[in-house]
PALO-821956 format. One record per residue (C-alpha): residue in one letter; y negated, x, z negated. Coordinates in nm, 4 decimals, always signed. Example, Ala and Ser with C-alpha at 12.3 -4.5 7.8 and 13.67 -1.06 7.14 Angstrom:
BEGIN
+-----+----------+----------+----------+
| res |        Y |        X |        Z |
+-----+----------+----------+----------+
|   a |  +0.4500 |  +1.2300 |  -0.7800 |
|   s |  +0.1060 |  +1.3670 |  -0.7140 |
+-----+----------+----------+----------+
END
This chain:
BEGIN
+-----+----------+----------+----------+
| res |        Y |        X |        Z |
+-----+----------+----------+----------+
|   y |  -0.0245 |  -0.9488 |  +1.1007 |
|   s |  -0.3916 |  -1.0440 |  +1.1621 |
|   k |  -0.2943 |  -1.3686 |  +1.3203 |
|   a |  -0.1088 |  -1.4700 |  +1.0011 |
|   d |  -0.4009 |  -1.3532 |  +0.7857 |
|   p |  -0.7119 |  -1.2627 |  +0.9644 |
|   e |  -0.8364 |  -1.0680 |  +0.6470 |
|   i |  -0.5565 |  -0.8002 |  +0.7066 |
|   l |  -0.7264 |  -0.4924 |  +0.8372 |
|   n |  -0.5634 |  -0.1794 |  +0.9853 |
|   l |  -0.6519 |  +0.1620 |  +0.7690 |
|   a |  -0.9037 |  +0.2707 |  +1.0398 |
|   e |  -1.0918 |  -0.0635 |  +0.9889 |
|   i |  -1.0799 |  -0.0102 |  +0.6079 |
|   n |  -1.2267 |  +0.3241 |  +0.6407 |
|   l |  -1.5276 |  +0.1584 |  +0.7927 |
|   l |  -1.5699 |  -0.0896 |  +0.5041 |
|   d |  -1.8421 |  -0.0041 |  +0.2346 |
|   k |  -1.7212 |  +0.1519 |  -0.1088 |
|   d |  -1.5924 |  -0.1195 |  -0.3533 |
|   e |  -1.5100 |  -0.3785 |  -0.0805 |
|   h |  -1.2035 |  -0.5607 |  -0.1149 |
|   c |  -0.9201 |  -0.5122 |  +0.1649 |
|   k |  -0.5823 |  -0.6330 |  +0.2765 |
|   t |  -0.3541 |  -0.4435 |  +0.4752 |
|   v |  +0.0361 |  -0.3550 |  +0.5500 |
|   v |  +0.1284 |  +0.0120 |  +0.5468 |
|   q |  +0.4297 |  +0.2215 |  +0.5239 |
|   i |  +0.4739 |  +0.4589 |  +0.2437 |
|   k |  +0.4907 |  +0.8337 |  +0.3184 |
|   s |  +0.5127 |  +0.9513 |  -0.0243 |
|   a |  +0.4881 |  +0.7980 |  -0.3869 |
|   y |  +0.5010 |  +0.9449 |  -0.7213 |
|   q |  +0.3960 |  +0.8680 |  -1.0987 |
|   a |  +0.1529 |  +1.0906 |  -1.2997 |
|   k |  -0.0660 |  +1.1039 |  -1.6033 |
|   s |  -0.4340 |  +1.1778 |  -1.5868 |
|   k |  -0.5899 |  +1.4319 |  -1.8154 |
|   a |  -0.6782 |  +1.1610 |  -2.0336 |
|   g |  -0.3263 |  +1.0530 |  -2.0504 |
|   n |  -0.3526 |  +0.7487 |  -1.8305 |
|   r |  -0.0396 |  +0.6672 |  -1.6084 |
|   y |  -0.1079 |  +0.6012 |  -1.2371 |
|   i |  +0.0980 |  +0.5982 |  -0.9312 |
|   k |  -0.0367 |  +0.7832 |  -0.6054 |
|   i |  +0.0856 |  +0.6609 |  -0.2858 |
|   l |  +0.0270 |  +0.8188 |  +0.0409 |
|   a |  +0.0368 |  +0.5457 |  +0.3113 |
|   a |  -0.0077 |  +0.5049 |  +0.6917 |
|   d |  +0.0013 |  +0.2700 |  +0.9634 |
|   e |  -0.0499 |  +0.3475 |  +1.3284 |
|   t |  -0.4060 |  +0.4263 |  +1.2889 |
|   a |  -0.4598 |  +0.6427 |  +0.9719 |
|   e |  -0.3161 |  +0.7713 |  +0.6361 |
|   v |  -0.4770 |  +0.6973 |  +0.3147 |
|   p |  -0.3920 |  +0.7643 |  -0.0551 |
|   i |  -0.3370 |  +0.4502 |  -0.2681 |
|   y |  -0.3591 |  +0.4487 |  -0.6508 |
|   l |  -0.2354 |  +0.2058 |  -0.8865 |
|   f |  -0.3529 |  +0.2246 |  -1.2393 |
|   k |  -0.2469 |  +0.0930 |  -1.5888 |
|   d |  -0.1571 |  -0.2758 |  -1.5995 |
|   k |  -0.1316 |  -0.3003 |  -1.2311 |
|   i |  +0.1807 |  -0.0665 |  -1.2331 |
|   e |  +0.3459 |  -0.3010 |  -1.4796 |
|   q |  +0.2318 |  -0.6236 |  -1.2827 |
|   n |  +0.3564 |  -0.5027 |  -0.9459 |
|   h |  +0.6857 |  -0.3488 |  -1.1074 |
|   a |  +0.7586 |  -0.7089 |  -1.2596 |
|   a |  +0.6767 |  -0.8723 |  -0.9185 |
|   n |  +0.8872 |  -0.6145 |  -0.7010 |
|   g |  +1.1590 |  -0.5512 |  -0.9640 |
|   r |  +1.0896 |  -0.1637 |  -0.8939 |
|   h |  +0.8008 |  +0.0752 |  -0.8105 |
|   p |  +0.7144 |  +0.1404 |  -0.4232 |
|   k |  +0.9044 |  +0.4179 |  -0.2826 |
|   e |  +0.9164 |  +0.6157 |  +0.0472 |
|   d |  +0.9762 |  +0.4336 |  +0.3593 |
|   d |  +0.8880 |  +0.0961 |  +0.1872 |
|   l |  +0.6525 |  -0.1410 |  +0.3739 |
|   i |  +0.3888 |  -0.2977 |  +0.1386 |
|   y |  +0.1494 |  -0.5690 |  +0.1768 |
|   l |  -0.1549 |  -0.4224 |  -0.0342 |
|   i |  -0.4542 |  -0.5919 |  -0.1660 |
|   g |  -0.7124 |  -0.3512 |  -0.3162 |
|   q |  -1.0504 |  -0.2135 |  -0.3429 |
|   k |  -1.1750 |  +0.0606 |  -0.0982 |
|   k |  -1.3003 |  +0.3660 |  -0.2594 |
|   d |  -1.4570 |  +0.6866 |  -0.1216 |
|   n |  -1.1529 |  +0.8200 |  +0.0472 |
|   a |  -0.8792 |  +0.6079 |  -0.1103 |
|   i |  -0.7768 |  +0.2523 |  -0.1988 |
|   f |  -0.7286 |  +0.1471 |  -0.5664 |
|   g |  -0.4501 |  -0.1099 |  -0.5383 |
|   e |  -0.4272 |  -0.4518 |  -0.7180 |
|   t |  -0.1314 |  -0.5901 |  -0.5505 |
|   a |  +0.1508 |  -0.3855 |  -0.3727 |
|   q |  +0.4194 |  -0.6345 |  -0.2452 |
|   i |  +0.7130 |  -0.4782 |  -0.1270 |
|   q |  +0.8274 |  -0.6145 |  +0.2076 |
|   n |  +1.2011 |  -0.5871 |  +0.2097 |
|   h |  +1.2839 |  -0.7657 |  +0.5343 |
|   k |  +1.4603 |  -0.5583 |  +0.8021 |
|   i |  +1.2116 |  -0.4646 |  +1.0791 |
|   f |  +1.3433 |  -0.3259 |  +1.3866 |
|   l |  +1.1319 |  -0.0888 |  +1.5895 |
|   k |  +1.3524 |  -0.0256 |  +1.8576 |
|   v |  +1.5847 |  -0.2787 |  +2.0537 |
|   s |  +1.8577 |  -0.0271 |  +2.0074 |
|   e |  +1.8659 |  -0.0721 |  +1.6288 |
|   i |  +1.9444 |  -0.4340 |  +1.6514 |
|   n |  +2.3263 |  -0.4576 |  +1.5655 |
|   e |  +2.5077 |  -0.7398 |  +1.7249 |
+-----+----------+----------+----------+
END
């Protein structure tokens, strides 16, 4: 991905960024669920990973609705997402989470002729 967009970083590189820096990455979702904070605000917590690390990603308020409208659904387990967000202490606060629904073959044996 870095050849297509040099601003795309892996999670290990994002972990080295300063707090509040913007970042772009492509990750696989390990788990995702919706919840409400103690203050009653909706959020989605996503545990995502790439080949270098795992990180929690949070989508809040209007970002939930914007991403649902753009994708037609919320992200779910095993989805690949192109994420634009802001690095926080030990997480990423997502702004855009575009679901990549193109079939990706990880092994030659997965290709059906």
